[in-house]
Structure formats: structure tokens, C-alpha cells
MITORVEX-485566 format. One record per residue (C-alpha): residue number from 0; residue in one letter; z negated, x, y. Coordinates in steps of 0.1 Angstrom, whole numbers, plus 5000, padded with zeros to 4 digits. Layout:
BEGIN
> NUM,a,Z,X,Y $
...
***
This chain:
BEGIN
> 0,m,0906,8511,6173 $
> 1,v,0884,8539,6187 $
> 2,a,0849,8545,6173 $
> 3,n,0831,8530,6203 $
> 4,e,0851,8498,6205 $
> 5,l,0830,8468,6195 $
> 6,v,0845,8444,6170 $
> 7,s,0833,8408,6175 $
> 8,h,0830,8395,6140 $
> 9,k,0830,8359,6130 $
> 10,h,0811,8346,6099 $
> 11,g,0776,8354,6112 $
> 12,l,0781,8391,6118 $
> 13,l,0770,8407,6151 $
> 14,p,0795,8429,6171 $
> 15,t,0799,8462,6154 $
> 16,p,0820,8493,6163 $
> 17,s,0849,8500,6141 $
> 18,i,0845,8526,6114 $
> 19,p,0854,8561,6127 $
> 20,a,0887,8571,6112 $
> 21,d,0875,8605,6101 $
> 22,l,0847,8594,6078 $
> 23,p,0853,8603,6042 $
> 24,p,0865,8577,6017 $
> 25,i,0839,8561,5994 $
> 26,e,0841,8570,5958 $
> 27,l,0830,8540,5938 $
> 28,t,0839,8526,5904 $
> 29,d,0856,8493,5902 $
> 30,n,0824,8478,5887 $
> 31,a,0803,8492,5916 $
> 32,r,0827,8476,5941 $
> 33,q,0825,8443,5923 $
> 34,v,0787,8443,5924 $
> 35,l,0787,8452,5961 $
> 36,v,0812,8425,5970 $
> 37,r,0793,8399,5949 $
> 38,r,0758,8407,5962 $
> 39,y,0760,8424,5996 $
> 40,v,0793,8418,6014 $
> 41,r,0791,8390,6039 $
> 42,r,0812,8359,6034 $
> 43,g,0828,8334,6056 $
> 44,d,0826,8296,6055 $
> 45,d,0854,8295,6030 $
> 46,g,0834,8317,6006 $
> 47,k,0857,8347,6009 $
> 48,p,0845,8382,6020 $
> 49,a,0844,8386,6057 $
> 50,e,0842,8424,6055 $
> 51,t,0852,8452,6032 $
> 52,v,0827,8474,6013 $
> 53,e,0833,8501,6038 $
> 54,e,0826,8478,6067 $
> 55,m,0795,8466,6049 $
> 56,f,0781,8501,6047 $
> 57,w,0791,8508,6084 $
> 58,r,0775,8476,6095 $
> 59,v,0742,8486,6079 $
> 60,a,0744,8522,6092 $
> 61,y,0753,8512,6128 $
> 62,h,0728,8484,6133 $
> 63,v,0699,8505,6119 $
> 64,a,0709,8535,6140 $
> 65,k,0713,8513,6171 $
> 66,v,0676,8514,6177 $
> 67,e,0677,8551,6184 $
> 68,q,0690,8544,6219 $
> 69,a,0654,8536,6227 $
> 70,w,0647,8574,6223 $
> 71,d,0679,8585,6239 $
> 72,g,0696,8591,6206 $
> 73,d,0733,8593,6199 $
> 74,v,0738,8560,6181 $
> 75,i,0773,8566,6168 $
> 76,e,0764,8601,6156 $
> 77,r,0733,8589,6138 $
> 78,a,0752,8560,6123 $
> 79,r,0777,8585,6109 $
> 80,h,0749,8604,6092 $
> 81,f,0734,8572,6078 $
> 82,y,0769,8561,6066 $
> 83,a,0774,8594,6048 $
> 84,l,0739,8592,6033 $
> 85,l,0746,8556,6019 $
> 86,t,0781,8561,6008 $
> 87,s,0774,8593,5990 $
> 88,k,0749,8573,5970 $
> 89,k,0721,8597,5978 $
> 90,f,0699,8569,5992 $
> 91,f,0697,8532,5991 $
> 92,p,0674,8508,6011 $
> 93,n,0661,8476,5997 $
> 94,s,0686,8447,5993 $
> 95,p,0676,8427,6025 $
> 96,t,0686,8457,6046 $
> 97,f,0721,8454,6032 $
> 98,t,0723,8417,6036 $
> 99,g,0704,8413,6069 $
> 100,a,0715,8443,6091 $
> 101,g,0740,8432,6117 $
> 102,t,0734,8395,6112 $
> 103,p,0717,8369,6134 $
> 104,l,0689,8366,6109 $
> 105,g,0682,8403,6109 $
> 106,q,0653,8402,6084 $
> 107,l,0654,8435,6066 $
> 108,a,0622,8436,6046 $
> 109,a,0620,8429,6009 $
> 110,c,0584,8416,6008 $
> 111,f,0552,8411,6027 $
> 112,v,0515,8408,6019 $
> 113,l,0497,8378,6034 $
> 114,p,0460,8373,6037 $
> 115,i,0442,8342,6024 $
> 116,s,0408,8333,6037 $
> 117,d,0384,8307,6024 $
> 118,d,0396,8281,6049 $
> 119,m,0421,8253,6047 $
> 120,g,0441,8263,6077 $
> 121,r,0420,8266,6109 $
> 122,d,0425,8303,6112 $
> 123,e,0457,8324,6108 $
> 124,a,0449,8333,6072 $
> 125,g,0438,8298,6061 $
> 126,i,0451,8286,6027 $
> 127,f,0478,8263,6040 $
> 128,q,0486,8284,6070 $
> 129,s,0494,8313,6047 $
> 130,l,0515,8290,6025 $
> 131,r,0535,8279,6055 $
> 132,n,0540,8316,6065 $
> 133,a,0550,8325,6030 $
> 134,a,0576,8296,6028 $
> 135,l,0592,8308,6061 $
> 136,i,0593,8344,6047 $
> 137,q,0610,8332,6015 $
> 138,q,0636,8313,6034 $
> 139,t,0647,8347,6049 $
> 140,g,0649,8364,6015 $
> 141,g,0614,8380,6014 $
> 142,g,0588,8379,5987 $
> 143,n,0550,8379,5991 $
> 144,g,0518,8394,5977 $
> 145,f,0484,8376,5980 $
> 146,s,0448,8383,5970 $
> 147,f,0431,8350,5961 $
> 148,s,0397,8368,5958 $
> 149,r,0383,8355,5991 $
> 150,l,0385,8319,5979 $
> 151,r,0353,8303,5967 $
> 152,p,0351,8295,5930 $
> 153,a,0363,8262,5915 $
> 154,g,0336,8235,5917 $
> 155,g,0319,8251,5947 $
> 156,l,0306,8227,5973 $
> 157,v,0328,8219,6003 $
> 158,k,0304,8207,6030 $
> 159,s,0330,8193,6053 $
> 160,s,0342,8168,6027 $
> 161,a,0312,8167,6003 $
> 162,g,0338,8175,5976 $
> 163,q,0343,8204,5952 $
> 164,a,0364,8235,5958 $
> 165,t,0398,8238,5940 $
> 166,g,0393,8275,5934 $
> 167,p,0417,8304,5933 $
> 168,v,0436,8294,5902 $
> 169,g,0441,8258,5915 $
> 170,f,0456,8271,5947 $
> 171,l,0476,8296,5928 $
> 172,r,0493,8266,5911 $
> 173,v,0498,8249,5945 $
> 174,y,0515,8280,5958 $
> 175,d,0536,8284,5926 $
> 176,h,0548,8248,5928 $
> 177,a,0558,8251,5965 $
> 178,f,0577,8284,5959 $
> 179,g,0595,8268,5930 $
> 180,e,0611,8244,5955 $
> 181,i,0623,8272,5978 $
> 182,a,0655,8290,5971 $
> 183,q,0648,8325,5984 $
> 184,g,0674,8335,6010 $
> 185,g,0696,8307,5996 $
> 186,t,0704,8328,5964 $
> 187,r,0672,8332,5943 $
> 188,r,0637,8319,5940 $
> 189,g,0609,8339,5956 $
> 190,a,0590,8367,5939 $
> 191,n,0552,8367,5944 $
> 192,m,0521,8387,5934 $
> 193,g,0488,8370,5929 $
> 194,v,0456,8391,5927 $
> 195,l,0421,8382,5917 $
> 196,r,0391,8406,5916 $
> 197,v,0376,8414,5882 $
> 198,d,0341,8403,5896 $
> 199,h,0353,8369,5909 $
> 200,p,0336,8340,5890 $
> 201,d,0371,8325,5881 $
> 202,v,0386,8356,5868 $
> 203,e,0385,8344,5831 $
> 204,e,0405,8314,5840 $
> 205,f,0429,8336,5861 $
> 206,i,0435,8359,5831 $
> 207,i,0448,8331,5809 $
> 208,s,0466,8311,5837 $
> 209,k,0500,8321,5825 $
> 210,t,0493,8317,5787 $
> 211,s,0514,8285,5785 $
> 212,e,0552,8289,5790 $
> 213,n,0563,8276,5824 $
> 214,a,0527,8272,5836 $
> 215,i,0531,8295,5865 $
> 216,t,0567,8307,5869 $
> 217,n,0570,8322,5905 $
> 218,f,0541,8347,5904 $
> 219,n,0533,8380,5888 $
> 220,i,0495,8381,5884 $
> 221,s,0472,8411,5884 $
> 222,v,0434,8416,5881 $
> 223,g,0419,8438,5908 $
> 224,i,0399,8464,5889 $
> 225,t,0370,8483,5904 $
> 226,d,0354,8517,5894 $
> 227,a,0322,8499,5887 $
> 228,f,0339,8476,5862 $
> 229,m,0355,8505,5844 $
> 230,q,0322,8523,5842 $
> 231,a,0306,8492,5827 $
> 232,v,0334,8490,5801 $
> 233,k,0328,8527,5793 $
> 234,d,0290,8520,5790 $
> 235,d,0294,8487,5771 $
> 236,a,0273,8471,5798 $
> 237,d,0269,8437,5812 $
> 238,w,0291,8426,5841 $
> 239,e,0282,8400,5868 $
> 240,l,0307,8376,5882 $
> 241,v,0296,8370,5918 $
> 242,f,0305,8355,5951 $
> 243,p,0289,8352,5985 $
> 244,d,0264,8323,5988 $
> 245,i,0286,8297,6004 $
> 246,s,0255,8277,6014 $
> 247,s,0241,8305,6036 $
> 248,p,0245,8303,6074 $
> 249,e,0259,8338,6074 $
> 250,y,0289,8328,6052 $
> 251,r,0303,8302,6076 $
> 252,a,0318,8328,6099 $
> 253,f,0324,8354,6072 $
> 254,r,0361,8364,6065 $
> 255,g,0357,8397,6046 $
> 256,t,0358,8412,6011 $
> 257,l,0330,8413,5986 $
> 258,e,0321,8449,5996 $
> 259,q,0319,8438,6032 $
> 260,a,0296,8409,6023 $
> 261,r,0273,8434,6006 $
> 262,e,0274,8457,6036 $
> 263,q,0266,8429,6060 $
> 264,g,0237,8416,6039 $
> 265,i,0253,8383,6030 $
> 266,p,0235,8368,6000 $
> 267,l,0254,8369,5967 $
> 268,v,0252,8344,5939 $
> 269,v,0257,8355,5903 $
> 270,y,0277,8327,5886 $
> 271,k,0279,8343,5852 $
> 272,t,0271,8375,5833 $
> 273,v,0296,8387,5806 $
> 274,r,0300,8418,5785 $
> 275,a,0324,8442,5804 $
> 276,r,0342,8452,5772 $
> 277,e,0348,8416,5762 $
> 278,l,0363,8408,5796 $
> 279,f,0384,8440,5795 $
> 280,n,0396,8430,5760 $
> 281,k,0406,8396,5773 $
> 282,i,0428,8413,5799 $
> 283,v,0444,8436,5773 $
> 284,t,0449,8409,5748 $
> 285,q,0466,8386,5773 $
> 286,a,0487,8414,5787 $
> 287,h,0499,8422,5751 $
> 288,h,0506,8385,5745 $
> 289,n,0529,8379,5774 $
> 290,g,0529,8410,5797 $
> 291,e,0504,8397,5821 $
> 292,p,0480,8401,5838 $
> 293,g,0487,8435,5852 $
> 294,v,0459,8456,5866 $
> 295,l,0455,8470,5901 $
> 296,f,0428,8496,5908 $
> 297,l,0413,8486,5941 $
> 298,d,0389,8516,5946 $
> 299,a,0416,8541,5938 $
> 300,a,0440,8524,5963 $
> 301,n,0414,8524,5990 $
> 302,r,0406,8561,5985 $
> 303,s,0442,8568,5995 $
> 304,n,0444,8541,6022 $
> 305,p,0461,8559,6052 $
> 306,v,0445,8535,6077 $
> 307,p,0410,8526,6063 $
> 308,h,0398,8518,6098 $
> 309,l,0423,8488,6100 $
> 310,y,0416,8470,6067 $
> 311,p,0407,8474,6030 $
> 312,l,0436,8472,6007 $
> 313,e,0435,8440,5985 $
> 314,s,0470,8434,5973 $
> 315,t,0504,8449,5966 $
> 316,n,0539,8435,5971 $
> 317,p,0553,8414,5942 $
> 318,c,0565,8444,5921 $
> 319,g,0535,8465,5927 $
> 320,e,0552,8495,5944 $
> 321,q,0532,8495,5976 $
> 322,w,0497,8485,5987 $
> 323,l,0498,8468,6021 $
> 324,g,0474,8453,6046 $
> 325,p,0475,8418,6061 $
> 326,f,0509,8408,6073 $
> 327,e,0525,8442,6065 $
> 328,n,0559,8445,6049 $
> 329,c,0577,8466,6024 $
> 330,c,0602,8488,6042 $
> 331,l,0615,8504,6010 $
> 332,g,0642,8528,6000 $
> 333,s,0650,8552,5972 $
> 334,v,0664,8587,5971 $
> 335,n,0689,8589,5942 $
> 336,l,0680,8622,5924 $
> 337,a,0711,8619,5903 $
> 338,q,0732,8628,5933 $
> 339,h,0713,8661,5939 $
> 340,f,0726,8683,5911 $
> 341,g,0729,8720,5920 $
> 342,e,0750,8748,5905 $
> 343,g,0745,8751,5868 $
> 344,n,0714,8735,5854 $
> 345,s,0695,8734,5888 $
> 346,v,0684,8710,5915 $
> 347,d,0701,8712,5949 $
> 348,w,0669,8715,5968 $
> 349,q,0686,8719,6002 $
> 350,a,0706,8687,5998 $
> 351,l,0674,8669,5985 $
> 352,r,0655,8680,6016 $
> 353,e,0682,8668,6039 $
> 354,s,0684,8634,6021 $
> 355,v,0646,8629,6023 $
> 356,e,0645,8638,6060 $
> 357,l,0673,8614,6068 $
> 358,s,0660,8587,6046 $
> 359,t,0626,8588,6063 $
> 360,r,0643,8585,6097 $
> 361,f,0664,8556,6084 $
> 362,l,0634,8537,6072 $
> 363,d,0615,8542,6104 $
> 364,d,0645,8529,6123 $
> 365,v,0644,8499,6100 $
> 366,v,0609,8492,6112 $
> 367,e,0623,8489,6147 $
> 368,a,0656,8471,6138 $
> 369,n,0640,8444,6117 $
> 370,a,0638,8410,6133 $
> 371,y,0611,8399,6108 $
> 372,v,0603,8362,6110 $
> 373,p,0599,8351,6146 $
> 374,a,0579,8320,6136 $
> 375,v,0553,8344,6121 $
> 376,p,0547,8369,6149 $
> 377,q,0519,8387,6131 $
> 378,l,0545,8403,6108 $
> 379,k,0562,8422,6136 $
> 380,e,0529,8431,6152 $
> 381,a,0515,8445,6119 $
> 382,a,0547,8464,6112 $
> 383,h,0547,8481,6146 $
> 384,r,0510,8488,6146 $
> 385,a,0511,8511,6115 $
> 386,r,0549,8516,6109 $
> 387,r,0544,8517,6071 $
> 388,i,0574,8528,6050 $
> 389,g,0579,8533,6013 $
> 390,l,0602,8561,6002 $
> 391,g,0607,8564,5965 $
> 392,i,0630,8579,5940 $
> 393,m,0655,8569,5913 $
> 394,g,0676,8589,5888 $
> 395,l,0648,8611,5877 $
> 396,a,0659,8609,5840 $
> 397,d,0694,8619,5850 $
> 398,l,0682,8649,5870 $
> 399,m,0660,8660,5841 $
> 400,y,0689,8658,5817 $
> 401,h,0710,8679,5841 $
> 402,v,0684,8706,5843 $
> 403,g,0676,8705,5806 $
> 404,v,0641,8691,5807 $
> 405,r,0631,8664,5782 $
> 406,y,0619,8632,5797 $
> 407,g,0583,8625,5787 $
> 408,s,0575,8660,5777 $
> 409,a,0548,8682,5793 $
> 410,d,0575,8702,5810 $
> 411,g,0590,8669,5822 $
> 412,q,0557,8658,5837 $
> 413,e,0554,8691,5855 $
> 414,f,0590,8688,5867 $
> 415,a,0584,8653,5880 $
> 416,s,0553,8664,5899 $
> 417,v,0572,8693,5915 $
> 418,v,0600,8669,5926 $
> 419,m,0577,8643,5940 $
> 420,e,0556,8669,5958 $
> 421,f,0588,8682,5974 $
> 422,v,0598,8646,5984 $
> 423,r,0564,8638,5997 $
> 424,y,0561,8670,6018 $
> 425,h,0594,8666,6035 $
> 426,a,0589,8629,6042 $
> 427,m,0555,8637,6058 $
> 428,k,0570,8666,6077 $
> 429,t,0597,8644,6091 $
> 430,s,0571,8618,6100 $
> 431,v,0552,8644,6120 $
> 432,e,0584,8654,6138 $
> 433,m,0593,8618,6146 $
> 434,a,0557,8613,6160 $
> 435,a,0564,8643,6184 $
> 436,e,0597,8627,6195 $
> 437,r,0587,8590,6196 $
> 438,g,0549,8590,6197 $
> 439,p,0525,8583,6169 $
> 440,f,0520,8549,6154 $
> 441,p,0497,8528,6176 $
> 442,a,0469,8524,6150 $
> 443,i,0465,8561,6143 $
> 444,e,0432,8562,6162 $
> 445,g,0401,8547,6148 $
***
């Protein structure tokens, strides 16, 4: 077959050109091939592989590169470059890109962040509307991150029913139970992140919510830490647990963060005053006991927010790699530093630059190629509005060993800084070049 001949696959695969005959063979260990066949190669109705490992890599490379025709790009040539990047093990995207590219589902993102407002479902971020959206995402193989900080404290008045509010921890348990019934992508249960601010009245209950084994099994939990709290810990000062006055007329139409409530003059109610160090010690003790909660530094994240005019950052994805705004997704990939050894004890900086540049283009193409979840249109809208990507690294320890730098030493820290600054610079440079070719992301102004 010639390179531009489309092969109509069965078994849920979209038509894909055959692999160009002149592409180099893939060098993989038997164990690596077994893992790829077990986890990423598509299977037919009989459970047998419907493609080879080489065809799997080509499927991903082609269907990601295919979007470049929108900018008059040479799709086959770009696919060849992507194929070489992947099969040389210099870069790998997140798993859903391997499993979803070139399939009718076409969902290529690992995870999303969904907003939750203090509403049962009348607006797009209502408690049960977000649960519905999260369930649909998990059916496609994606995980979710949530901040429960906008939910009124447990026991608060609910005027519409004259009842009492369930509170963030109660709804965390509702979400956890629902996700326990959903097999993520048909192969695994969903991963999720739950965040609660350190000044929320229910934060003490949140900190111990995973004390009992099997109490909450489908969530990582993290406390959102502020600069003011850390200063109070340092000063051994009191710390107020506060929430907007839910009885005030201004609160009824409010859908923002605690900082926004302060800025808008919405009255706040102090539910409890604690010693900051005692609260901090509770977090540390519980984290030592069972590894959770983690901590997320809200103010630090927002100081580096690339689009502060769009939203404040309130949550990360389930594993905490990337802060995201409402409905945004993790378009993730990692450059494998272990495949960038130079002559002698050196780094092949030229090869690393080329890998970073091509990986950045690959991830931006994934933003375009991703089908997201059609039943939740806000996901695609958010992705195209800011075109967020997350390019990371792996193999740092291997590279350090190769160049003779001890991992964890002062020299190792300096070396890691140099490598990451190099990666960051060339990723940003490539982003600027793509903006010149394709236009800047729509939300750049503001």
C-alpha cells in the first residue's frame, strides 16, 4: 500500500493511511511490547488485537497530525515526525491520547476541572449538574478535579426547603459513592481531586474525612492554603473560618470565590476562630497518618495564572500536576530526558530542543483533535478558548546519572533548574511561533 492510501479499519478504528514503508523499525523490549499490547492496542470484538504496536503509534501520529490541514500543513509529513518522536521514546502523551486517537470516541484528555457552585443544579455548575458532567467524563476515561469551597457549610439554612445544608464533605461523599459505581473508560475507576479552602468552616471535618479506611476511596483530597494562613501559622495567630452570609440578599446571585465576595462587599460570617498552628498541625498529622490531605497553595498558583482575567484558579487535576480553570482539561505529555544523552557525559541539547518544539506542537494539535465529551459542550469551548497544554519531563534521574550529577545534591538541583528552564524556554518559543502561524488563543485579550 502507498502512504496516502486510507485503510478502513474495523473494530472501532477510523480510516488511517498505511504506515510509510521507509519509517525506521521500533526498538522495544519484549516487556515494553507486552505492556503496549495490553494497555493501548485496540482490540476487536473477539478480544484479540486489531492492530500492531507499529500501527498503534501510526494511528496516534496520523490522527493528531490530521488537524494541521486546517493551517495548510502537510499531514503525512507531520505524522511522520510525530511517529518518529513517539517511537524513539523521546516523548509520550497521556494515556487517553493513545487509546482515543483515531477512534469514534476521540476523547484524548486525561482529566478535567469542573466548577461546583452553591446550587443544586439550576446553573451549569450546580452540584448535581457537575456530578452529571463528571459521570459523562469518566465514562470516556477522564478524571476530574473539583473545589468544594463555594458550597455553604453543613447545617446552614436552605431557604427553598427550610432544611439544613449538607455541606462540602457530605457532597464529597455523594460524589465519591457515585464515582465508585462508574468504571472509568470501561477499565478502571475514576480518579478525582477534592479541594477545600483552609478558611472554610468545614475544613476540620474535611481534613479527617479519609481517616477511616474505605471512607472515601475515589478521591485525593487537598486543603487550599493561602498566604494569610501561612503567615498566621508563622505568627502563631488566630485564624477565622468564614463564609459569605447566606441570608444576605447579595448572596443569592453570587457565584464567586471568598476573595471575590470580599471585593464585592458581600457580608461574611465568622463561624469559628481557631489557632492557625493547631489547624496546621491537624493537616500535618493527618497527612502523616495516611498520606492525605495534600496541600495546594492558592495564592502562589494565582500569581502565576496565565489568564487571570478569565478566572481565579481553585483546583488542580486529580494528580496535582496542573492548575486549571472551569471546564478546562489536562492536555499532558512528557519529554523523556533519558533519550537525550549526548557524547560522553553530556546532554544532547540540540535533540532536546527539537523534541520540546515538536512535543509542544503535538500537544497543541491534540487540543484541536480532541472530541472531548459532546454532551458537555463547555469542555470544548474552554479548551479552545485558552488552549492550555501541560508539557513535563521524565527520566531526570537517568539523565543526571549519565552526566555524573548526584540526584538530590546542590549540583543536582542546579542541573534540574537549567534543564527545566531550557524546556520552558523552547516550549514558549514554539508557542509564540505557532501563534504567528495559527493566530493567538482567543482569550489572550483581557
